[in-house]
C-alpha positions, 0 to 999 in steps of 0.5 A: 690326745687329751692329757686326761686320757688313759695314758696318764700316770697318776703317780707322776701327775701327783708328784709333779703337782706336789713340786709346783710352787705358788707365791701369792702376791699381796691382794689388791682391793678393787671395791669394798666387796671385790679383791684381785688375787694374783700369783706367781708359779715358781715351778711349772708342771706339765700336769696343771689344768688350773688353780683353786683359789680358796678364801674364807673369813675367820668364822666361815668354811673355805669358799672355792673359786676355780681358775680353769686355765693353767696360763692364768695368774689372776682372778677376782673374788666378788660378793665379799663382805664389807669391812671383813678380813679374809684368808686366801690361799691357792693350789694347782689342780689336775682332774681330781688331783691337787697340789700343795697349798700356797702360803696364805695371805690375809686381806681386809675389805674396806667398810665402804 
C-alpha cells in the first residue's frame, strides 16, 4: 500500500513533518560553480518522501532542488555563479505537505 493512498491522515502527516529536525552541515565547495550540501536528520518521521533544498543569492528568489529519497542526506548544487554568496536551507516534504525549514547557512563560491 502506497503511503500516499487514501488512508493517510493529513493532520498526522503535517504534525510528523513539523517535528522533523534537520541540521545542515557546513557546505563543501567542489568547484567554483558546484557545492555539496549535506544534512543530518534529528528526528525521522514515517511520512517523508524527500527533502527540498532551497538556495538563493542575496538578490534572487529561492531556487529549489528536490531530493526525492528520504534515505538521502546529501545533494550537489550545480550551475552556481562564481564568487557569489548563497544562502541554503532545507525542509522535508510529503506530497504537498512540507515540514519546517532548517537553519540556513551561507556559503561563497570561489572566483575560480
